C-alpha positions as CSV (number, residue, x, y, z in Angstrom):
1,X,-0.1,0.0,0.0
2,X,1.2,3.3,-1.0
3,X,2.4,5.6,1.9
4,X,-0.2,8.1,3.3
5,X,2.2,10.4,5.0
6,X,0.6,13.3,3.0
7,X,-3.0,12.3,2.4
8,X,-5.6,14.7,0.1
9,X,-9.3,13.7,-0.1
10,X,-10.2,13.5,-3.7
11,X,-13.6,12.5,-4.9
12,X,-14.0,9.5,-7.1
13,X,-15.8,11.6,-10.0
14,X,-14.9,14.8,-11.8
15,X,-18.0,16.6,-10.8
16,X,-17.7,19.2,-8.3
17,X,-19.8,21.8,-6.5
18,X,-18.0,24.9,-5.5
19,X,-19.4,26.6,-2.5
20,X,-18.0,29.8,-1.2
21,X,-17.5,30.6,2.3
22,X,-17.0,33.9,4.3
23,X,-15.5,34.5,7.5
24,X,-16.6,36.9,10.1
25,X,-14.7,40.0,9.8
26,X,-13.9,42.1,13.2
27,X,-14.6,45.4,11.8
28,X,-16.9,46.7,14.5
29,X,-15.9,49.8,16.6
30,X,-17.3,50.5,20.0
31,X,-18.4,54.1,20.8
32,X,-20.4,54.9,23.9
33,X,-20.8,51.2,24.3
34,X,-22.9,50.6,21.2
35,X,-21.5,48.4,18.5
36,X,-21.3,50.5,15.2
37,X,-21.3,49.0,11.9
38,X,-19.4,51.1,9.0
39,X,-22.0,49.6,6.6
40,X,-24.8,47.0,6.6
41,X,-23.6,43.6,6.2
42,X,-24.8,40.2,5.0
43,X,-22.9,37.7,7.1
44,X,-23.3,34.0,7.9
45,X,-20.1,32.8,9.7
46,X,-20.8,29.1,9.0
47,X,-22.2,29.8,5.4
48,X,-23.7,27.1,3.1
49,X,-25.9,27.0,0.3
50,X,-29.5,26.1,0.6
51,X,-32.3,25.5,-1.7
52,X,-36.0,25.8,-1.2
53,X,-36.7,22.3,-3.1
54,X,-35.6,20.2,0.1
55,X,-36.4,16.6,-1.6
56,X,-34.7,17.4,-4.9
57,X,-30.9,17.9,-5.2
58,X,-30.3,17.9,-8.8
59,X,-27.6,20.3,-8.6
60,X,-25.8,18.8,-6.3
61,X,-23.5,15.7,-6.9
62,X,-23.2,13.0,-4.0
63,X,-19.9,11.0,-4.2
64,X,-20.1,7.4,-3.9
65,X,-16.6,6.7,-2.8
66,X,-13.4,8.8,-2.1
67,X,-9.9,8.0,-3.2
68,X,-6.9,8.9,-1.1
69,X,-3.9,10.6,-2.8
70,X,-0.4,10.4,-1.2
71,X,2.5,13.0,-1.7
72,X,3.5,11.5,-5.1
73,X,0.0,11.8,-6.6
74,X,-0.6,8.2,-6.5
75,X,-4.2,6.7,-5.6
76,X,-4.8,4.0,-3.0
77,X,-7.6,3.0,-0.6
78,X,-7.1,2.8,3.0
79,X,-7.8,-0.2,5.1
80,X,-10.5,0.4,7.7
81,X,-10.5,-1.5,10.9
82,X,-14.0,-3.0,11.8
83,X,-15.1,-2.7,15.5
84,X,-18.1,-3.7,17.2
85,X,-20.9,-0.8,17.9
86,X,-21.1,0.2,14.1
87,X,-18.1,2.8,14.5
88,X,-15.0,3.1,12.5
89,X,-13.6,5.3,9.9
90,X,-11.2,6.3,7.1
91,X,-8.4,8.6,7.4
92,X,-7.9,11.5,5.3
93,X,-5.9,14.8,5.2
94,X,-7.3,18.0,3.6
95,X,-4.0,19.8,2.7
96,X,-5.0,20.7,-0.8
97,X,-6.5,24.1,-1.2
98,X,-8.6,22.9,-4.3
99,X,-10.7,20.7,-2.2
100,X,-10.6,22.6,1.3
101,X,-13.8,24.1,0.7
102,X,-15.8,21.7,-1.6
103,X,-14.7,18.2,-0.5
104,X,-14.6,18.2,3.3
105,X,-17.3,16.1,4.6
106,X,-16.9,14.6,8.0
107,X,-16.0,10.9,7.9
108,X,-16.8,8.2,10.3
109,X,-14.1,8.0,13.1
110,X,-11.2,5.8,13.3
111,X,-12.2,3.0,15.8
112,X,-8.4,2.5,16.7
113,X,-8.3,5.9,18.3
114,X,-11.1,5.3,20.8
115,X,-10.2,6.9,24.1
116,X,-11.1,4.5,26.9
117,X,-12.5,6.2,29.9
118,X,-10.6,4.7,33.1
119,X,-13.7,5.0,35.3
120,X,-16.1,1.8,35.2
121,X,-19.7,2.6,33.4
122,X,-18.3,5.6,31.6
123,X,-16.5,3.8,28.8
124,X,-18.3,3.3,25.8
125,X,-15.5,2.1,23.3
126,X,-16.5,-1.1,21.4
127,X,-14.6,-4.3,21.9
128,X,-11.5,-5.0,20.1
129,X,-11.8,-5.8,16.1
130,X,-10.6,-9.3,16.8
131,X,-13.9,-9.9,18.8
132,X,-16.1,-9.0,15.9
133,X,-17.9,-11.9,13.5
134,X,-18.5,-12.2,11.0
135,X,-16.2,-9.5,9.6
136,X,-12.3,-9.8,9.8
137,X,-10.1,-7.3,11.7
138,X,-9.4,-5.1,8.3
139,X,-11.2,-4.9,5.2
140,X,-11.2,-2.5,2.2
141,X,-13.1,0.7,2.7
142,X,-15.1,0.0,-0.6
143,X,-16.3,-3.3,0.9
144,X,-18.1,-2.1,3.6
145,X,-21.5,-1.6,1.8
146,X,-23.2,1.6,0.7
147,X,-26.7,1.4,2.3
148,X,-29.3,3.0,0.0
149,X,-32.9,3.2,1.2
150,X,-35.2,1.9,-1.4
151,X,-38.3,1.0,0.4
152,X,-41.2,1.2,-2.1
153,X,-44.0,1.8,0.3
154,X,-44.6,3.1,3.7
155,X,-44.8,0.2,6.2
156,X,-44.0,1.7,9.5
157,X,-46.1,4.3,11.2
158,X,-44.7,6.0,14.2
159,X,-47.5,7.0,16.3
160,X,-47.6,9.4,19.7
161,X,-46.7,7.2,22.6
162,X,-49.5,8.4,24.9
163,X,-52.0,7.1,22.3
164,X,-50.6,3.6,21.7
165,X,-52.8,0.7,22.3
166,X,-52.2,-2.4,24.5
167,X,-51.3,-4.7,21.8
168,X,-48.4,-2.3,20.6
169,X,-47.0,-1.9,24.3
170,X,-46.8,-5.7,24.4
171,X,-45.0,-6.0,20.9
172,X,-42.7,-3.0,21.9
173,X,-41.8,-4.4,25.2
174,X,-41.2,-7.9,23.7
175,X,-38.7,-6.4,21.2
176,X,-36.5,-4.4,23.8
177,X,-36.5,-7.4,26.2
178,X,-35.1,-9.4,23.3
179,X,-32.4,-6.6,22.4
180,X,-31.5,-6.4,26.3
181,X,-31.2,-10.5,26.4
182,X,-28.5,-10.4,23.7
183,X,-24.8,-10.7,24.7
184,X,-23.1,-7.4,25.3
185,X,-20.7,-7.9,22.4
186,X,-23.2,-8.4,19.8
187,X,-23.6,-5.2,17.6
188,X,-27.4,-5.2,17.8
189,X,-27.6,-5.6,21.5
190,X,-29.1,-2.9,24.0
191,X,-25.7,-2.2,25.3
192,X,-23.9,-1.7,21.9
193,X,-26.9,0.4,20.7
194,X,-26.6,2.6,23.5
195,X,-22.8,2.8,23.1
196,X,-23.3,4.1,19.2
197,X,-24.5,7.2,20.7
198,X,-22.0,7.7,23.5
199,X,-19.1,7.2,21.1
200,X,-20.5,9.7,18.6
201,X,-21.4,12.3,21.2
202,X,-18.9,12.2,23.8
203,X,-15.7,12.6,22.1
204,X,-14.2,9.2,22.5
205,X,-13.3,9.2,18.9
206,X,-11.1,11.6,16.7
207,X,-11.9,12.0,13.1
208,X,-8.8,10.6,11.5
209,X,-5.1,10.4,12.1
210,X,-4.1,13.7,10.3
211,X,-6.5,15.2,12.7
212,X,-5.8,13.1,15.8
213,X,-6.7,15.6,17.9
214,X,-10.1,16.7,16.5
215,X,-12.8,15.3,18.5
216,X,-15.4,13.7,16.5
217,X,-18.9,15.1,17.9
218,X,-22.3,15.0,16.1
219,X,-24.1,17.5,18.4
220,X,-23.9,21.3,18.4
221,X,-23.6,21.1,14.4
222,X,-25.3,20.4,11.3
223,X,-24.6,16.8,11.7
224,X,-27.2,16.3,14.5
225,X,-30.3,15.9,12.7
226,X,-29.2,13.3,10.1
227,X,-27.1,11.3,12.7
228,X,-30.2,10.8,14.8
229,X,-32.4,10.1,12.2
230,X,-30.3,7.2,11.0
231,X,-29.6,6.1,14.5
232,X,-33.3,5.7,15.0
233,X,-33.8,4.0,11.7
234,X,-31.6,1.2,12.3
235,X,-32.8,0.9,16.1
236,X,-36.2,0.7,14.9
237,X,-35.3,-1.8,12.0
238,X,-33.5,-4.1,14.6
239,X,-36.5,-4.2,16.9
240,X,-38.6,-5.0,14.4
241,X,-36.4,-7.9,13.2
242,X,-36.0,-9.3,16.7
243,X,-40.1,-9.7,16.7
244,X,-40.3,-10.9,13.1
245,X,-42.5,-7.4,12.4
246,X,-41.1,-5.5,9.7
247,X,-43.9,-2.9,10.3
248,X,-42.8,-2.1,13.7
249,X,-42.3,1.7,14.4
250,X,-41.0,3.7,17.4
251,X,-43.5,5.7,19.2
252,X,-42.8,9.7,19.5
253,X,-42.9,11.4,22.7
254,X,-45.5,14.1,21.5
255,X,-44.3,16.9,24.1
256,X,-45.1,19.8,21.7
257,X,-48.8,19.2,22.3
258,X,-50.6,19.2,25.9
259,X,-51.8,15.6,25.6
260,X,-48.2,14.4,25.2
261,X,-46.5,17.1,27.6
262,X,-45.6,14.5,30.3
263,X,-43.2,11.6,30.4
264,X,-45.4,8.7,28.5
265,X,-46.9,6.1,30.7
266,X,-45.6,3.2,28.7
267,X,-42.0,4.1,30.0
268,X,-43.2,4.6,33.6
269,X,-46.2,2.4,34.6
270,X,-44.4,-1.0,35.3
271,X,-40.8,-1.2,36.9
272,X,-40.4,-4.6,35.7
273,X,-40.9,-3.4,32.2
274,X,-38.0,-3.3,29.7
275,X,-39.0,0.2,28.9
276,X,-38.6,1.3,32.5
277,X,-35.3,3.1,33.5
278,X,-34.8,3.6,37.1
279,X,-32.3,6.3,36.5
280,X,-35.0,9.3,35.7
281,X,-36.0,12.2,37.7
282,X,-38.3,11.2,40.6
283,X,-39.8,14.7,40.5
284,X,-41.0,14.6,37.0
285,X,-42.8,11.4,36.7
286,X,-46.5,11.3,35.3
287,X,-48.5,13.6,35.6
288,X,-45.9,16.2,35.9
289,X,-46.0,18.4,33.1
290,X,-42.8,18.8,31.0
291,X,-40.9,22.2,31.2
292,X,-39.5,22.5,27.5
293,X,-37.1,25.1,28.7
294,X,-36.2,23.3,31.9
295,X,-33.4,24.6,33.9
296,X,-32.2,24.6,37.5
297,X,-34.2,27.9,38.1
298,X,-37.3,26.4,36.8
299,X,-40.7,26.8,38.8
300,X,-41.4,23.0,39.5
301,X,-45.1,24.3,40.9
302,X,-46.2,26.2,37.9
303,X,-49.9,25.2,37.4
304,X,-50.1,22.7,34.4
305,X,-52.4,25.3,32.2
306,X,-49.8,27.9,32.8
307,X,-46.9,25.7,31.9
308,X,-48.7,24.3,28.9
309,X,-48.9,27.9,27.5
310,X,-45.3,28.5,28.1
311,X,-44.4,25.3,26.2
312,X,-46.4,26.1,23.3
313,X,-44.9,29.7,23.1
314,X,-41.3,28.0,23.3
315,X,-42.4,25.6,20.3
316,X,-43.6,28.5,18.2
317,X,-40.5,30.4,18.8
318,X,-38.0,27.5,18.1
319,X,-39.9,26.3,14.8
320,X,-40.7,29.7,13.7
321,X,-38.3,32.9,14.3
322,X,-35.2,30.6,15.7
323,X,-35.7,28.0,12.7
324,X,-36.1,29.8,9.4
325,X,-32.8,29.5,7.7
326,X,-30.9,26.1,7.4
327,X,-28.2,27.0,9.8
328,X,-30.5,28.4,12.4
329,X,-32.6,25.0,12.3
330,X,-30.0,22.5,11.7
331,X,-27.1,24.0,13.4
332,X,-23.4,25.2,12.1
333,X,-21.5,23.6,9.3
334,X,-18.8,21.3,10.6
335,X,-16.2,19.9,8.0
336,X,-13.5,17.6,8.3
337,X,-10.6,18.8,10.6
338,X,-12.6,21.5,12.1
339,X,-13.2,22.1,16.0
340,X,-16.4,20.3,17.1
341,X,-19.6,22.1,18.4
342,X,-19.4,25.1,16.1
343,X,-23.0,25.9,17.1
344,X,-26.4,24.0,17.8
345,X,-29.6,24.6,15.6
346,X,-32.8,25.7,17.2
347,X,-34.5,22.6,18.2
348,X,-31.3,20.8,19.4
349,X,-30.9,23.7,21.9
350,X,-34.6,23.7,23.1
351,X,-36.3,21.5,23.7
352,X,-33.9,18.8,22.8
353,X,-31.3,19.6,25.6
354,X,-33.7,20.8,28.2
355,X,-36.0,17.6,27.8
356,X,-32.7,15.7,28.2
357,X,-31.9,17.3,31.5
358,X,-35.6,17.3,32.8
359,X,-35.8,13.7,32.1
360,X,-32.5,12.7,34.0
361,X,-32.1,12.0,37.6
362,X,-32.1,15.0,40.1
363,X,-28.4,16.5,40.6
364,X,-28.7,16.1,44.4
365,X,-29.1,12.1,44.4
366,X,-25.4,11.5,43.9
367,X,-25.7,11.0,40.2
368,X,-25.0,13.7,37.4
369,X,-28.4,13.5,35.7
370,X,-27.9,10.0,34.3
371,X,-29.6,8.4,32.2
372,X,-31.2,11.0,29.9
373,X,-29.2,14.0,31.4
374,X,-25.9,12.8,30.3
375,X,-25.0,12.0,26.7
376,X,-22.9,9.1,27.5
377,X,-25.6,7.2,29.2
378,X,-28.7,8.7,27.3
379,X,-29.2,5.8,24.9
380,X,-29.5,3.4,28.0
381,X,-33.0,4.9,28.7
382,X,-35.5,3.5,26.2
383,X,-37.6,6.9,26.4
384,X,-34.4,8.4,24.4
385,X,-35.8,7.1,21.4
386,X,-39.4,8.3,21.8
387,X,-37.7,11.7,22.5
388,X,-35.6,11.8,19.5
389,X,-38.5,10.5,17.3
390,X,-40.3,13.5,18.0
391,X,-36.9,15.5,17.2
392,X,-37.1,13.9,14.1
393,X,-40.5,14.8,13.5
394,X,-39.9,18.5,14.0
395,X,-37.5,18.0,10.8
396,X,-40.5,16.3,8.9
397,X,-42.9,19.3,10.2
398,X,-40.6,21.9,8.9
399,X,-40.3,20.5,5.5
400,X,-44.0,20.0,5.6
401,X,-45.2,23.3,6.9
402,X,-42.3,25.9,6.2
403,X,-41.7,29.2,7.8
404,X,-42.3,32.2,5.6
405,X,-42.3,29.4,2.5
406,X,-38.7,28.3,3.8
407,X,-38.5,24.6,3.8
408,X,-35.0,24.1,2.5
409,X,-32.2,21.9,3.8
410,X,-28.5,22.4,3.2
411,X,-27.4,21.5,-0.2
412,X,-23.7,22.0,0.6
413,X,-22.1,18.7,-0.7
414,X,-19.7,18.7,2.7
415,X,-23.1,18.1,4.5
416,X,-24.5,15.7,2.0
417,X,-21.4,13.5,1.7
418,X,-20.9,13.3,5.5
419,X,-21.1,9.5,6.6
420,X,-21.9,7.5,9.4
421,X,-21.3,3.6,10.1
422,X,-23.9,1.4,11.5
423,X,-25.1,-2.0,12.0
424,X,-28.4,-3.0,10.3
425,X,-30.8,-5.6,11.6
426,X,-28.9,-8.2,10.0
427,X,-25.5,-7.2,11.9
428,X,-24.2,-6.1,8.7
429,X,-21.8,-3.0,8.7
430,X,-23.1,-0.5,6.4
431,X,-22.0,3.1,5.4
432,X,-24.8,5.9,5.1
433,X,-24.5,9.6,4.2
434,X,-26.6,12.6,5.0
435,X,-28.2,12.9,1.5
436,X,-30.0,9.6,1.8
437,X,-31.6,10.8,5.1
438,X,-33.5,13.9,3.6
439,X,-36.7,12.2,2.4
440,X,-38.3,9.6,5.0
441,X,-40.5,8.2,2.2
442,X,-37.6,6.0,1.1
443,X,-36.7,5.2,4.8
444,X,-40.3,3.6,4.8
445,X,-41.7,5.4,7.9
446,X,-44.1,8.2,8.3
447,X,-45.6,10.2,11.3
448,X,-49.1,10.0,12.1
449,X,-50.8,13.3,11.9
450,X,-51.7,14.8,15.1
451,X,-52.6,18.3,15.8
452,X,-50.3,21.2,16.2
453,X,-51.3,23.5,18.9
454,X,-48.2,25.6,19.0
455,X,-48.8,27.3,15.5
456,X,-50.7,30.1,16.9
457,X,-48.8,30.9,19.9
458,X,-46.8,33.8,18.3
459,X,-49.9,35.8,18.0
460,X,-50.8,35.5,21.8
461,X,-47.0,36.5,22.7
462,X,-47.2,39.7,20.6
463,X,-50.7,40.6,22.2
464,X,-49.1,40.1,25.8
465,X,-46.3,42.4,24.8
466,X,-48.2,45.1,23.3
467,X,-50.5,45.1,26.4
468,X,-47.4,45.4,28.8
469,X,-45.8,48.2,26.8
470,X,-49.0,50.1,26.7
471,X,-49.5,49.8,30.4
472,X,-45.5,51.2,31.0
473,X,-46.3,54.0,28.7
474,X,-49.0,54.9,30.8
475,X,-46.8,55.0,33.9
476,X,-44.4,57.7,34.8
477,X,-41.7,55.0,35.6
478,X,-39.4,53.5,33.0
479,X,-36.0,54.3,31.4
480,X,-37.2,56.5,28.6
481,X,-40.7,57.7,29.7
482,X,-39.1,60.8,31.2
483,X,-37.4,62.0,28.0
484,X,-33.9,61.7,29.3
485,X,-31.3,60.0,27.1
486,X,-30.2,56.6,28.5
487,X,-26.6,56.4,29.8
488,X,-25.0,54.2,27.2
489,X,-21.6,54.0,29.0
490,X,-23.6,52.3,32.1
491,X,-24.5,49.1,30.0
492,X,-22.4,46.2,29.7
493,X,-20.0,45.5,26.8
494,X,-18.4,42.5,25.2
495,X,-16.7,40.3,26.3
496,X,-19.5,39.2,28.8
497,X,-19.0,37.2,31.9
498,X,-22.6,35.9,33.1
499,X,-22.2,35.9,36.8
500,X,-25.4,37.7,36.7
501,X,-27.8,39.7,34.6
502,X,-25.9,41.6,31.6
503,X,-27.3,44.1,29.3
504,X,-25.9,45.2,26.1
505,X,-26.7,47.7,23.4
506,X,-26.4,46.7,19.9
507,X,-26.9,49.2,16.8
508,X,-28.8,48.0,13.7
509,X,-27.4,49.1,10.2
510,X,-29.6,52.0,9.2
511,X,-30.0,50.9,5.8
512,X,-32.0,47.9,7.3
513,X,-34.6,49.6,9.0
514,X,-38.2,49.1,8.1
515,X,-37.5,46.3,5.7
516,X,-39.9,45.6,3.2
517,X,-41.9,42.1,3.2
518,X,-39.9,41.0,0.2
519,X,-36.6,42.1,2.0
520,X,-37.7,40.1,5.1
521,X,-38.2,36.9,2.7
522,X,-34.9,37.5,1.3
523,X,-32.8,37.9,4.5
524,X,-33.3,37.0,8.1
525,X,-32.2,39.5,10.7
526,X,-30.1,37.5,13.5
527,X,-28.5,38.0,16.9
528,X,-25.1,36.4,16.4
529,X,-23.4,35.2,19.7
530,X,-20.0,34.1,19.1
531,X,-17.4,32.4,21.5
532,X,-19.9,31.2,24.0
533,X,-17.4,29.4,26.5
534,X,-18.8,27.3,29.1
535,X,-18.1,24.2,31.3
536,X,-19.4,20.9,29.6
537,X,-19.8,19.3,32.9
538,X,-22.2,21.7,34.1
539,X,-25.9,22.2,33.0
540,X,-25.4,25.6,32.1
541,X,-28.3,27.9,30.8
542,X,-29.3,31.2,29.9
543,X,-32.2,33.3,28.6
544,X,-31.9,36.1,26.1
545,X,-34.2,39.0,25.9
546,X,-34.4,41.9,23.1
547,X,-36.1,45.1,23.6
548,X,-36.0,48.6,22.1
549,X,-33.4,51.0,23.9
550,X,-36.2,53.6,24.5
551,X,-38.4,51.0,26.3
552,X,-35.6,50.0,28.5
553,X,-35.7,50.7,32.3
554,X,-32.2,51.2,32.7
555,X,-28.6,49.6,32.3
556,X,-28.7,48.1,35.8
557,X,-32.2,47.2,36.1
558,X,-34.2,43.8,35.2
559,X,-37.2,44.8,33.2
560,X,-37.5,41.9,31.2
561,X,-41.3,41.0,30.9
562,X,-43.1,38.8,32.9
563,X,-46.9,37.9,33.7
564,X,-48.4,37.4,37.2
565,X,-47.3,33.9,37.2
566,X,-43.5,34.9,36.7
567,X,-43.7,33.6,33.2
568,X,-41.2,35.4,30.6
569,X,-41.1,33.1,27.6
570,X,-44.6,33.9,26.6
571,X,-43.7,37.2,25.8
572,X,-42.6,38.4,22.2
573,X,-39.2,39.9,23.9
574,X,-38.1,36.5,24.6
575,X,-35.2,35.8,22.0
576,X,-34.3,32.2,23.2
577,X,-32.1,30.3,25.2
578,X,-28.8,28.4,25.4
579,X,-28.8,24.9,27.1
580,X,-26.3,22.3,27.8
581,X,-26.6,18.8,28.5
582,X,-23.3,17.8,30.9
583,X,-21.0,15.5,29.6
584,X,-18.8,14.2,32.5
585,X,-16.6,11.9,30.3
586,X,-14.8,14.5,28.6
587,X,-11.2,15.4,29.2
588,X,-11.3,19.0,28.4
589,X,-14.6,20.4,29.9
590,X,-14.2,23.9,28.7
591,X,-15.9,24.3,25.1
592,X,-16.7,27.2,22.9
593,X,-19.8,27.4,20.4
594,X,-22.3,29.9,19.0
595,X,-25.9,30.8,19.0
596,X,-28.0,32.4,16.3
597,X,-31.5,33.9,17.4
598,X,-33.9,35.2,14.9
599,X,-34.8,38.8,15.2
600,X,-37.0,39.4,12.1
601,X,-40.4,38.3,13.8
602,X,-39.4,39.7,17.2
603,X,-38.8,43.1,16.1
604,X,-42.4,43.0,14.1
605,X,-43.9,41.9,17.1
606,X,-42.5,44.7,19.6
607,X,-43.1,47.4,17.1
608,X,-39.4,48.1,16.7
609,X,-38.5,47.3,13.2
610,X,-37.5,51.1,12.8
611,X,-35.6,51.2,16.0
612,X,-31.7,51.7,15.4
613,X,-30.7,50.6,19.0
614,X,-31.8,47.6,20.7
615,X,-31.0,46.3,24.2
616,X,-30.1,42.6,24.7
617,X,-30.6,41.1,28.2
618,X,-28.8,38.0,29.2
619,X,-30.3,36.0,32.2
620,X,-28.3,32.9,33.6
621,X,-31.0,30.4,34.7
622,X,-28.5,27.9,36.7
623,X,-26.5,28.0,39.7
624,X,-23.6,30.2,38.9
625,X,-20.2,30.1,40.6
626,X,-16.9,31.8,40.0
627,X,-15.6,28.8,38.3
628,X,-18.6,28.0,35.8
629,X,-19.8,31.4,34.5
630,X,-20.6,31.4,30.9
631,X,-18.4,33.8,28.7
632,X,-19.7,35.3,25.7
633,X,-16.8,36.9,23.4
634,X,-19.0,38.8,20.9
635,X,-22.3,39.7,19.9
636,X,-23.4,41.6,16.5
637,X,-26.4,41.6,14.2
638,X,-26.2,39.6,11.0
639,X,-28.4,38.8,7.8
640,X,-28.5,35.6,6.3
641,X,-30.4,34.4,3.4
């Protein structure tokens, strides 16, 4: 085999799709603590092309294979070591400028580089390749079958977990019982299926030898949705195979509707059921209403009807204003060799992360949130798959419903060509790519149609905010009511340390005020928060609110809106939240990422489209200490198409 001391990833075909990328310029100057822009900018730091026709990518060529070029220009294929758990990979360096932007899809991990955790119960590395059967310890990359979903008709219907019948519960329980009964070193066993999530999501693997220090992580990036869709697909097929029922489908936890806003009873009613997991929050058992933006300061005694209304407002925000562009919804692009966790999409942040934390054990019981409240152990709880089934349903609904007519997926080939390895229901190791996950039709499943009650929540939030502003304007108190100019110097400035409530003033470009409907359709105005540094071992979280400077009560006062029940997310000023699921297995707990929150709808709803200056308020919602305070390097206003 030729030397691979200098490796360049070269697509097999000669068809290329060029993609341009822009970096975020640091050209802002600060005067009077207001970020000034010399000119309006159209920015998307993690830029990727999109296409409104999400099911058709005729203009994008999906590469079937990759060849590897050594320094002499010779081509060869790299052997791939095969290991249990469906996790392995190929090595490739990206030294050629020609392919740096248009051929850098993230490959599967290199199994030989799995970092074993020294503590018992925290290690999820698969057994050594020699233990794998029927595969030999080394095979050619091209011999790993490329899986193509070609199911000609829908055979599996995913239904809401709270509404399934007893015959389904019996069937589901038996399937999981049989999976649990398999030997731990079986690739389709309960243990190894849980370890798939652990290894891909906890940094146990590095991408490949040339980037041996680059952690492979499918969360906090555009890989989140497609990875978990494939994960559920094979898990579902395995369960069906174990009970001889190809029509078996996972249920979904319908937490976006009132009737499903509690932990489904099928996972809690019987402690002897294979669906039961003792490592769950005792406080959040049925009929406790789920809190979709759950954090350490959440009011656990909120009346059910009040919490439901708050949950619907959150869903409307995450699927609407915060999910319009592909990057907002899916997360920031992650290419081969890049630092992991560039930024999560709206649904991954909330309610995905918050429901994980809400379901996991309470932190004061000697545990760290296991099982659901830790990525390494989340797959050990059967309710994980119902939770992620509904997460996957959000992708399905976005394409079906659209936001302002936008339903696009990324068309960037680096996304479409990113690959994962899984074992199918026949214990066969297969390769899958992102492109083949875009349409659930060929995957052979569909979601049962249920009502979507959060679609009208935006108008309710807008009405509340307008009523609140009207009351404030009639009062003599408030920052701008007495005609005095606000003291801009007294506001906080970036970089921020969120050891308490922080308030900054951002200036919008004058050329972007009062945009027409067509302009709003073309570009989404975003609040871009960059360099969010946090401790991955902690359940860090914070809320973000945006108001007009003229309506602000002052630089050191907390005037974020709230109703008589103390709720804040039900107002239009609520822009969104940042939530982390702890990762106790990581060797380097400090992590940096970013957050993008939609402003177009928000500014419409608070009557601030013509306002040049905005106040952004950050409120930590966890127990802050000197050591775990979140830091935010910078904040800006961007426009993304």
